[in-house]
N, C-alpha and C positions, 0 to 999 in steps of 0.2 A: 252320818255322811253330809256333806255341804251341797248346796244346790249345783254346782258344777259335776259333782260325782253323780247325783242324782240324774242330771240331764244326760250324761254320758252312759250311765246304766239304764236309762228307760228309753233313750232315742227322744225325748222332748227335750226343747231348749229351754233355758233359764227363764227367758222371757215368758215362755207359755206356761211353766211351772208356777210362776207367780199370778199368771193370768186364771189358771185352774184354781188356784188356793182363793183369789179374790172371789170367783163366781162360785165357789162351793164345791167344786167336782172334786177336789181333795180337801182334807183337813188344814186348818191351819198348822204349818210347821212349828215345831218347838224352837226356841230360840236359846243359843248359848249366852253367857253373860256379856259376851261383845256383841249380842244382837243378830248374830248370823242366825240362817235357817239351819236347823238340823233334820235330817229326813232320814227314815226306817227303811228297810228293806221291803215292808209292805207298802210304803208309800211308792217306791220304785216301781214295785208289781202294779199298784193302780194305775201310775201314771202309762206304763206299758199298755195296759188294757185299755186305756183312755186313747192313746196312739192309735192301736189297732182299730178300736171302733172310728176313730176319725178316718183311717185310711180307706174303710170301706164305705164311708160317706154318712156315717149317722150324726144327727144334729146334737147340739148340747144337751136339750132335754132329754133325747132319746138316750144318750149315754147315761145321764142321770139315772134315768129309769133302769138300763142295764146294769150299772154299778149296785143299784139297790138290789136287781135281782140275783147278781153275783154275790153279793155279802149276805144273801138270805139262805141259808143252807136248806130251807123247808120250801125254796121254790118249786114251781112247777115248770117244767120243761115247755110247757104249752103256752106259759105267758112269753118265755123267751123267743120261741117259735113264732107267736103271733106278732110280737114287735119286728121281728125280721123280714117276715111276710108283709106287713104294713110297708115297710121301708123298701123293699123290693119292688112293691107295686108303684110306690112313689118314684123310684129310679126308671121302671119302665114306661111311666107316661111323661115324664121328661125325656126319655130317650124318643118316644114317639113324637114329642112336640118339636125336638130338635131335629129329626128326620123330615118332618113337616117342612119346617124352616129351611131345611138343607134342599128339599125338592123345588121350594118356591124360588129360591136364589139360584138355583141350577136353572130353571126354566126362564127366570129372567137374564141369565147371562147368555143363555141361548138365544136369546132375540135380540140381545144388544149388539150393534155393529162394533162398537168400540173404535170408531175411527174419529175423524175431525169433524163430524156432525155434530151439531148441537142437539138434535132430537136424540132422546136417550130412554126406553122403556123402563130402566130401572128408576130413573129419578120419575117418570110418569107414574109408575106402579105405586112408588112411597109417597107422591102429591094426592094421587087420588084413591088410592086402594085398589082393589079388585074392580070396583065399578066407578066410571066417571059420575061426575055430580051431573043431575038431571037438569038443573039451571044453573048459568054461572053466575058469579056474584055482579051485583049492580055496579054499574060503571062500565068501563072498557072489557069488552068481551075476550077472554083468553084463547089462544088459538087450541082446537080441540086435538088432544095428541092421538096419534094412532095407538090404540088398546091393544095390549099384550094380554089375552086371558091368563088369569092366574089358575095353578091347581087348587081344587078344593082342599081345606086342610084335613088332615088325617084325623080321626078320633080314636083316643086309647082305647083297647079291648078291655071289657071289665070281665 
């Protein structure tokens, strides 16, 4: 089948198929006499596997390892589970980080009047961080902004 048919059969765009071939996630396709790529049903299954792994957030190197495990009939399910568990831990850490960012922004928004005044605790927090500078820079001393305490960042559970 040609690249368009492989794309439709796997749900992966032709551009991504070429990319996966370039980075070695799929083997180089056989070529017709006219130079067109030719894919097999096994290639389409491999592309669908890659798409499914991408959909749950696995990175390229993790997908490479999963493909290797998939192809190895003597694999241990323990190895697959370990890789998936590590990936889940990374996702949960990112979620915790995003929740902390969300709480910080919500806190700043709650303290911003959002009116015509030039004072803005959001700008102040971005400029100074959670703690104001101990000493102003040399030269003209800037007006000290009203400090809005930021919530402490949450640390992911181990």
